[in-house]
N, C-alpha and C positions, 0 to 999 in steps of 0.2 A: 750452747747446751741443747741437745736434741733428744726428743722422745719420738718413738715411731709415729709418723704422720703428723707430728706437732713440732714446730720450731719456735724458739723464744728469741726475740730480738730486743736488745737494750740500747736505748739512747740516753746519754748522760752528759751533764755539763751545766753552764750558767743558763741564762734565760732561753737561749736556743740550743738544746742539747744535740750532740753528735753521736754516731755509733760508738759503742764502747770498744776500747782496744782489746786485743786478744788476751792480754794479761788479766783483765777483769773477767772476761768470759771463761777462761780456763780455771780461775779461782772460785767461780760461783758454785755454791753448795745448795742453797735453797732460796725460795721466794715465797712470801706469804702476803697476800693482798686482801683487804677487807673492803667491801662496798656496802654501805648501809644508808637507809633513808633518814636516819636520825644521827645528827652529829657529823663530824668530818670523817672521811674514810682514810685508812692508814695502810702502811706496808712495813715489812721487814725483809731485807735482803742480806743473806749471810754469805761471806766469803771465807775460804780457807787461806790462812796466812802462815808464813814461815820466815826464818832468817837463815838462809843457807848460802848466800853469795856475798861478794864484796860490797854490793850496794845495800846490804842489810846490816852492816856493822853497827850503825847508830840506832836504827829502828826498823820496824817492819816497813817494807817498801810501800805496801798498799795503804798503810796508815798515813803516810805523807803524800799520797797521790792527790793532786788538786781536784780531780774529778769527783772525789768522795767527800768534799768539803760540805759542811752544813750550808743550807740555803741554795745548793745546786738543785737542778731539776732532773728527774729520772722518768723516762717513759719506757714501758714494757709493751711489746707487741707480740701476741700469740698468733701463729699461723696454723690453721687447721686445713690440711690438704690444699695448700696454696692460697687459702683465703685468709688475709690478715685481719686481725681484730685487735683494737687498742685495749689492753687490759688495765693499764693505769697511767696516770700522769701526775706525779707527786713531787713534793719539795722535801729534801733531806733536812731533818731537824735534829737528829741525834746520831752519835757513833757509840758503839759498845765493843770494847776489845776484851776477849777472853783468852789470855795466854794459857797454853796447855803444857803439861809436864812431859808428854810423850810427843815424838815427831808427828806432825800432821794433825794435831788436835787443837791448835790455836785457831781462833776464828775472829773475824771482824764483821760486825753487823751494823748496817745503816737502817734507820727507821725514819718515818716521816708521815706526812699527811697530804691530802689533796691540795690543789692550789688555792682553795678557799681560805687556807691559813694566812695567805698574804692579805686577805680582807680583814684579818683579825689582829693586825699589828699596831694599829693606831686608833685610839679613842678620839672621837670627833664631837664637836658641838655645832650642829648644822640645823638651820631652819629650812624646811621644804615648803615654801609658801605656795599656796593654791595647787599643790600636787597631791594626788591620791596615791595609794599604795602601788598601783600598776606603774605609774610614771616614775615614782621613786625607785622601785626595783630595777627598772630598765636603766635609769640614770646611773645608779651605783654599779651595776654590772658592766656597763660600757665604759666606766672609768678605769678599767684594768685591761687595756688593749694588749699589753705585753704577753698576756696568757691566752690570747686568741679565744676569748669567751664568746660563745654564740648564745645570746639570751633567748630563753623561752619563758615568757611571763604570761600566766593565765589570769585574767581579771577575776576578782572575787565575786561571789554570787550577788552581792549588793555593793554597788559603787556609790560612795558619798564624797564627791569632790569637796575639799575644805574651802570655805570662804574666808578670805584673809581677815575680815572684821569679826568673824565668829571664832575661828580656831586656826592655829598654825601647827602642823606636825613638826616636832622638834626631835632631832636625833642627839642623844647623849651617850653614845656607845660606839663601838667599832662598826664598820659597814656590815660585817658578817652577823653580828649580834642583832643589829637593827633589822636586817633582812629576815632573820629567823623570828624576831619578835613580831614583825608584821605578818609573817606567815602563820604563826600560832593563833592569831585572832580568828582565823577561818579554818583551822585544822589543816592548813596547807603545809607544804614542805619546801625547803630550799636546799639544794645540793648542787655540786659541780661534778659532772660525769665526764670521763675521758672520751675523746672522739667527737664526731664519727671518724674523722681522719687524724692521723698522727699530727702532733703539734697544735691540735685544736681541742677545745673543751666546751661542753654544753652546760650552761648555767640555767637551772630550772627552778622557777618559783611558781608554785601552783598546787592543785590538789594531787594526792597520790594517783599515779597513772593506772586507771582501771579500764581504759577503753582501747589500749594498744592491741595490736595483733599478738596472740599468744606465741610464746617461744616453743621450741621443740619439747615434747612431753617428757616428764619424768615417769619412768616405768618401774613398777614393783611387781615381783612374783610373775614375770612374764617370760621365763625361760631365757633364750638367747637375746631377747629384746630388753632384758632388765638392764638398767643403767644406774640405779640407786644402790650403792654398796652396802651401807650399814642399815639395820632396821630403822624404818622411819617412824617417828613418834608423834602422836597427835594429842592435843589437849583442847578441851571445850570448856571455857570459863563462862558458866551461865550467869554469874553475877556482874559481868562487865557492862552489858548494855544499860545505858542511863538516859532518862528523859529529864529535861529541865523546865522549870516554870518559875516565874517571878514577875516583878514589875520594874519599870524603868521610868525615871522622870525625864521625859523627852527634852533634849537641850534646845530644840527648835520651837516647841509650843509650850514648854514648861508644864505639860500635863503628865500625870502618872498613867502609864499605859501597860497592859499585860504583855508578857513575852513567854511563849511556850513552844516546845518542840514536840513532834508526834512520831517522827520516823527519821531514818537516815536518808539523805539525798544522794549518796554515793551510788554509782552503778552497781547493781548486785552481782556477786560472783557465786552465790549459793541459792538453791531453790527454796530453802527454808531458813530465812534470816531469823536469828534468835530474837531480835527486838520485836518481830511481828508474830512469832509462833509460840514463844514460851510464855507461861503465865506469870513468872516472877521477873519483874523488870524494876530496876532501881529508879526512884524519882527523887530528884534533888532540887533544892531551891537555887534559882539563878540570881546571883547577886551582881548587879551591873555596876561597873565603875562609873564615877561621876563624869559628866560631860558628854555622854553618848546620846545619840538620838535613837528612836525605836528601831530603825533599820540596822544601825550598827550593833545594837544590843542583840537583836534577833540573829544576826550573822554570827556573833560570838557564841550564843547559846547553841545554834545549829552546828557549829564547828565542834563544840564539846560533845554533842550527841554523836556526830559522825565518827569522831575519834574513838568513842567507847565501843563501837559496834564490832570491831574485829575480834570475835570471841574464839574462833578456831585457829590454832597454831599448829604447824608441822615443822619438825626438825629432822634433818637427815644429811647424808653425804653422797655426792655424785661422783661417778667415775667419768672423768672428762674424756678419756679415750673412747669409751662406749658412747658417751653423749655426743661427741664430735663437734662441740661448740662451747662458747662461754655462756653460762647462765647469767643473765643480766639482772642485777638487783633493781628494784623500783619499777618492775614491769610485771607482766602477766605470764603465767605458765600453766600448762595442763598437767594433771596427775592422773595416772591410770593404774589399775591393778589392785586397789585396796578395798573395793566395794563401793556401793552407791553413796553411802553417807559421806565418805571422804574423798571419792574421786571428783574430778572436775577441775575448774579453774581456781587459781590462787594468785594473790599479790605477793611478789617476792620482796620481802622486807630487807634481807641482807644475804650476802654471799661472801664466804671466805675462801680464797683460792690458795692452794698449797702446791708448789711445784718443786720437785726434786728430780734428779737424774733417773729416768725410767718411770716416773710417777707424777700424776697430776690429778688432784682431787678438789672438789668444790663442796664445802659445807654450806647448807642453805637453811634459811628460816622463812616460812610461808605464813600468810595470814588470809582470813576471809571472815565474813559476818555470820556464817551458820553452816549447816550441813546440807547435803544433797546437791547433786550435780545439776546444772542448768542446761547441759547438753549431753546427749548420749555418747558423743565421741569427742576426742581432743586431737589436736594436730600432733602427729607422730614425730 
């Protein structure tokens, strides 16, 4: 399937997929891939099917093709001007057949999720003796070598190694849910991103990435340089920022100690963070769970404050042909052409890629903690 200056390559099969045969490539109608920093990322690939030859007497030939079986792996690579980029590495979980009454209207769709779904297949009861969250995250990720996972684990702001005679971390869930549960304690995220090379995946456990190099800028109202198709919509939720205060009975000293947050510790993307510049800020009681020491309690309260500060959101659709690249979710991108308040850098929360013959669009969702650009220019 070709688009001017863009080429789409599909690898499909069991654990180690191979290039798709011409039969699948010719039947391909559309591809939709979603990357998000919350939950698993998914995809839907639609093929045109028919029953016109002797091999279709019993059923649609594609429906019985072993390459499209559930639990097989699908990798899509998009090449922009000879530069390949891994768009997705997913596991097929469902098939959907829509027979049509008119010739050429029958379709077969396969849907699925990223390879983290294989971490969610078995509930376990495991004791992680004398291991903190950083060690546990690395250990779980490295236990899936068949998916070529490259672990990137960022230690939380406060590390409290468990002492066996005091407490033992116990997992009573799937590996995926336990990784996400540990991440939520510090407003961290866990996700698996395709690449950087085909047949590899990056497993990231850490804070949302706000210190990466910005991607190519999104341009609005800039004549021939415009690459955002639809009108971009902004929302500023002034009631979102929240500070927390309360007390915790320290599990180490048994004393009741105060816990309070004052600001976000995430790297700023806006020159006027709402938490610091607006007069109306929510203040809530922090209710610590039992068994925490004061460091653990503060880390959880700080994580809740950090998570509340992304008050400005932007939604729009990108023309991939004009943009000339894949907009990566979970990274930083510059926006220009909409004025000082909403120009500047943003965190890319999610991107949905839609590919059809002759068309490639990317719907995006951006976030940051306030208005005002922190830099007069962005990377074009």
